[in-house]
Steps between C-alpha positions, in 0.01 A plus 500: 500500500275709285173505693425685820432173680826361365696802618356480851551124517861531391582772753323317782647163405163326484302332225308716256194285570511628860452863390154657516381860504495472881869406518678764706687553824191437713450156346857393421793504741734498200379850401732708719573870465818420305313267269235768451767737369634221276151428364437868423841530330435188292154626400651836402760327280266247340215737420707812434323703766616695800267462795500807718607451862136544603384232253776265612398541865130460428545175304447243772406206277531364150150631434611852595798475265273371223266797549782756484633337183151495345462871575818552300369300206662164571280194489656242731 
C-alpha cells in the first residue's frame, strides 16, 4: 500500500475505509504494541524517513503519524 491509511490497514488487517485520523490503540484492539512497531517500520520504509524513538512512542493514532510526516515534508 502506498498511502498512510493503506499501510495502517494492511498491518492491522482491516479495511482501509475503517481508518480515520483517530485510529489508534485506544480505538482499535487490533493496534497492539507489536503492530505499532510494524506500522512505524512500514511508514519508515514507505516514506523514506526514520522516526526517532520519541516520535514513534508519541504517535498514538493515524493523525499523529500524519502530523509527524507532514512536519518532515510528506503530504499524506
